[in-house]
C-alpha positions as CSV (number, residue, x, y, z in Angstrom):
1,X,87.3,112.1,127.5
2,X,83.6,111.4,126.4
3,X,80.3,111.1,128.1
4,X,79.9,107.3,126.8
5,X,80.3,104.4,128.1
6,X,82.1,101.7,125.6
7,X,79.0,99.4,125.8
8,X,76.7,102.8,124.8
9,X,79.5,103.6,121.7
10,X,78.9,100.3,120.4
11,X,75.0,100.4,121.1
12,X,75.2,103.6,119.1
13,X,77.5,102.2,116.6
14,X,75.4,99.4,115.6
15,X,72.3,101.6,115.4
16,X,73.9,103.9,113.1
17,X,75.1,101.0,110.5
18,X,71.7,99.3,110.9
19,X,70.0,102.6,110.3
20,X,72.0,103.4,107.2
21,X,71.7,99.6,105.8
22,X,67.6,100.6,106.0
23,X,68.0,103.8,104.3
24,X,70.3,102.8,101.8
25,X,67.9,100.2,101.0
26,X,64.7,102.2,100.9
27,X,66.7,104.0,98.1
28,X,66.7,101.8,95.6
29,X,63.7,99.7,94.0
30,X,65.4,96.2,94.5
31,X,66.6,97.2,98.0
32,X,68.7,94.8,99.8
33,X,68.8,92.6,96.4
34,X,71.5,95.3,95.8
35,X,73.9,93.6,98.5
36,X,74.4,90.5,96.4
37,X,73.5,92.4,92.9
38,X,76.3,94.8,93.0
39,X,79.2,92.6,93.7
40,X,78.0,90.1,90.8
41,X,77.7,92.8,88.2
42,X,81.3,93.6,89.2
43,X,82.5,89.7,88.8
44,X,80.5,89.6,85.5
45,X,82.1,92.5,83.9
46,X,85.5,91.3,85.2
47,X,84.9,87.8,83.7
48,X,83.7,89.2,80.6
49,X,87.0,91.3,79.9
50,X,89.7,89.2,81.3
51,X,87.9,85.5,80.3
52,X,85.4,86.5,77.3
53,X,87.7,88.9,75.6
54,X,91.4,87.6,76.8
55,X,91.6,84.6,77.8
56,X,93.0,83.7,80.6
57,X,93.1,79.9,80.0
58,X,92.1,79.2,83.5
59,X,88.9,76.2,83.9
60,X,88.2,77.9,87.2
61,X,88.4,81.3,86.4
62,X,85.1,82.2,87.1
63,X,85.7,81.1,91.0
64,X,89.1,82.4,91.3
65,X,87.8,85.7,90.2
66,X,84.9,85.6,92.7
67,X,86.8,84.6,95.7
68,X,89.2,87.5,95.1
69,X,86.7,90.3,93.6
70,X,83.9,89.3,95.9
71,X,86.7,89.8,99.3
72,X,88.0,93.1,97.4
73,X,84.9,94.8,97.1
74,X,84.0,94.6,101.0
75,X,87.9,95.9,101.8
76,X,87.8,98.9,99.0
77,X,84.1,100.0,99.7
78,X,84.0,100.2,103.3
79,X,87.3,102.1,103.6
80,X,86.3,104.3,100.9
81,X,83.1,105.3,102.4
82,X,84.6,105.4,105.8
83,X,87.1,108.0,104.7
84,X,83.9,110.6,104.7
85,X,82.5,109.3,107.8
86,X,84.0,111.8,110.1
87,X,83.1,115.1,107.8
88,X,79.8,113.4,106.7
89,X,78.8,113.1,110.5
90,X,79.7,117.0,111.1
91,X,76.3,117.6,113.0
92,X,76.3,114.9,115.4
93,X,79.8,115.2,115.8
94,X,79.2,118.7,116.9
95,X,76.5,117.9,119.5
96,X,78.0,114.7,120.9
97,X,80.8,114.2,122.8
98,X,81.5,110.4,121.6
99,X,84.9,108.7,120.6
100,X,85.6,109.9,117.1
101,X,86.6,106.3,116.1
102,X,82.9,105.5,116.4
103,X,81.7,106.9,112.9
104,X,84.4,104.8,110.4
105,X,83.6,101.8,112.8
106,X,79.7,102.0,112.1
107,X,80.5,102.5,108.1
108,X,83.2,99.6,108.4
109,X,80.0,97.6,110.2
110,X,77.5,98.3,107.8
111,X,80.1,96.7,105.3
112,X,79.9,93.6,107.6
113,X,76.4,92.6,107.3
114,X,76.4,93.2,103.7
115,X,79.6,90.8,103.2
116,X,77.9,88.2,105.6
117,X,75.0,87.9,102.5
118,X,78.1,88.1,99.9
119,X,79.7,85.5,101.7
120,X,76.7,83.1,101.3
121,X,76.3,84.3,97.7
122,X,79.8,82.6,97.3
123,X,79.4,79.7,98.9
124,X,76.2,79.1,97.0
125,X,78.6,79.6,93.8
126,X,81.5,77.4,95.2
127,X,78.6,74.3,95.7
128,X,77.2,75.1,92.3
129,X,80.7,74.7,90.3
130,X,81.3,71.2,92.0
131,X,83.3,72.3,95.1
132,X,82.8,70.3,98.1
133,X,82.3,71.4,101.2
134,X,84.7,70.3,104.1
135,X,85.5,71.4,107.9
136,X,88.3,73.5,106.4
137,X,85.6,75.5,105.3
138,X,85.6,76.9,108.5
139,X,88.5,79.1,108.2
140,X,86.4,81.5,106.5
141,X,85.2,82.5,109.8
142,X,89.1,84.0,111.6
143,X,90.0,85.0,107.8
144,X,86.7,87.2,107.6
145,X,87.2,88.5,111.0
146,X,91.0,88.9,110.1
147,X,89.9,91.0,107.4
148,X,87.3,93.0,109.5
149,X,90.1,94.5,112.1
150,X,92.4,95.2,109.0
151,X,89.0,96.8,107.2
152,X,88.5,98.9,110.4
153,X,92.1,99.8,111.1
154,X,92.7,101.0,106.9
155,X,89.2,102.9,107.5
156,X,89.8,105.0,110.7
157,X,92.6,105.7,108.9
158,X,91.6,107.0,105.6
159,X,89.1,109.0,107.7
160,X,91.8,110.5,109.4
161,X,93.3,111.5,106.9
162,X,90.4,113.3,104.9
163,X,89.9,114.8,108.1
164,X,93.2,116.2,108.1
165,X,92.9,117.2,104.2
166,X,90.0,116.3,101.8
167,X,92.4,116.0,99.0
168,X,93.0,112.6,101.0
169,X,89.6,111.6,99.9
170,X,91.2,111.3,96.3
171,X,94.5,109.6,97.2
172,X,91.9,106.9,99.1
173,X,90.3,106.4,95.7
174,X,93.5,106.2,93.8
175,X,94.9,104.1,96.4
176,X,92.0,101.6,95.7
177,X,92.8,101.4,92.2
178,X,96.0,100.4,93.0
179,X,95.3,97.9,95.5
180,X,93.0,96.2,92.5
181,X,95.7,95.5,90.4
182,X,98.5,94.5,93.2
183,X,96.4,92.0,95.4
184,X,95.8,88.9,92.3
185,X,92.3,89.7,92.0
186,X,92.2,88.6,88.3
187,X,95.7,87.0,88.4
188,X,97.6,84.4,90.2
189,X,100.5,85.7,92.8
190,X,101.9,82.3,92.5
191,X,102.7,83.1,88.9
192,X,104.8,85.1,90.3
193,X,108.5,83.6,89.3
194,X,110.8,85.3,91.8
195,X,109.9,83.9,95.3
196,X,111.3,86.6,97.1
197,X,109.4,89.2,95.3
198,X,106.3,87.2,96.4
199,X,106.5,87.0,99.8
200,X,107.3,90.5,99.8
201,X,104.4,91.6,98.2
202,X,102.3,89.3,100.8
203,X,103.9,90.7,103.6
204,X,103.6,94.5,102.4
205,X,99.9,94.3,100.9
206,X,98.2,92.0,103.8
207,X,95.1,92.3,101.3
208,X,96.8,90.1,98.9
209,X,97.8,87.9,101.4
210,X,94.0,87.3,102.7
211,X,93.1,86.7,99.1
212,X,95.4,83.7,98.7
213,X,94.1,82.7,101.7
214,X,90.6,83.0,100.8
215,X,91.5,80.5,97.7
216,X,93.7,77.9,99.5
217,X,91.1,77.6,101.9
218,X,87.7,77.7,99.5
219,X,89.3,76.4,96.3
220,X,92.0,74.3,97.2
221,X,90.3,73.1,100.2
222,X,93.3,73.2,102.2
223,X,94.3,74.8,105.7
224,X,95.9,78.0,105.2
225,X,99.5,78.4,105.8
226,X,99.5,79.1,109.4
227,X,102.3,81.5,109.9
228,X,100.7,83.6,106.5
229,X,97.4,84.3,108.4
230,X,99.1,85.1,111.8
231,X,101.3,87.9,110.0
232,X,98.3,89.3,108.7
233,X,96.6,89.2,111.6
234,X,99.0,90.9,113.6
235,X,99.5,93.3,111.0
236,X,95.6,94.2,111.3
237,X,95.8,94.3,115.2
238,X,98.9,96.6,114.9
239,X,97.1,98.9,112.4
240,X,94.0,99.3,114.3
241,X,95.8,99.7,117.4
242,X,97.7,102.4,116.6
243,X,94.8,104.1,114.7
244,X,92.6,103.6,118.2
245,X,95.5,105.3,120.1
246,X,95.4,108.3,117.5
247,X,92.0,108.8,117.9
248,X,91.9,108.9,121.7
249,X,95.0,111.4,121.4
250,X,93.2,113.5,119.0
251,X,89.8,113.5,120.2
252,X,89.3,116.8,120.6
253,X,91.1,117.8,117.6
254,X,89.0,115.9,115.5
255,X,86.2,117.7,116.6
256,X,87.3,121.2,116.2
257,X,88.5,120.1,112.8
258,X,85.4,118.2,111.9
259,X,83.2,121.2,112.9
260,X,85.2,124.1,111.8
261,X,85.5,122.4,108.1
């Protein structure tokens, strides 16, 4: 199906991600600082609106918001940028018979590198606000891996849909706005009085469940509910597995579709 081995594909993917990071940093005056400046500005805007202007009444709202927004930005930016990864790589796809999942994966991997710096910023913020570190914080690693799998799966789906019809690019953007309000970024999912409704929301929206798990670990200092985490992990793996199968089955169709658009 392609003339690249798995190792060569991942090596190429990593090279594409790092080159894109360097090019992106050279494009702006503050360079790599934008990795943390942009998320900070987003948190600042939401804090101004929901705490200063509207008043949430939560003493820990800044940290509550930061945990939700910083993890949401990772998902939304990676998936949104992945959506155009196939069409944006038209020249390379036309010249090289590489696995087509490589292109959205490279975009997601670029986001992963940036998120490492964002998580470091989040830890510093937690320490500054008086949260005591504990061994429970090590759960940040499996939660981040789970979110990465979810991002890759959703990014591959977005790229495939946009490859079919470019109109899906607008729907992906609209979907990110929908998830912004439905994932508990600036409101607490536990505030939903109907327990069944809350459980259904966490089931159908794994991003909301992940944000809730991050807060449990980092703010409450408690281990996440295993059934909740495993549910998100299984959902992420299933989405990713289905998309990998679809990319393999549509390998040549994707190439023709990208080149002829």
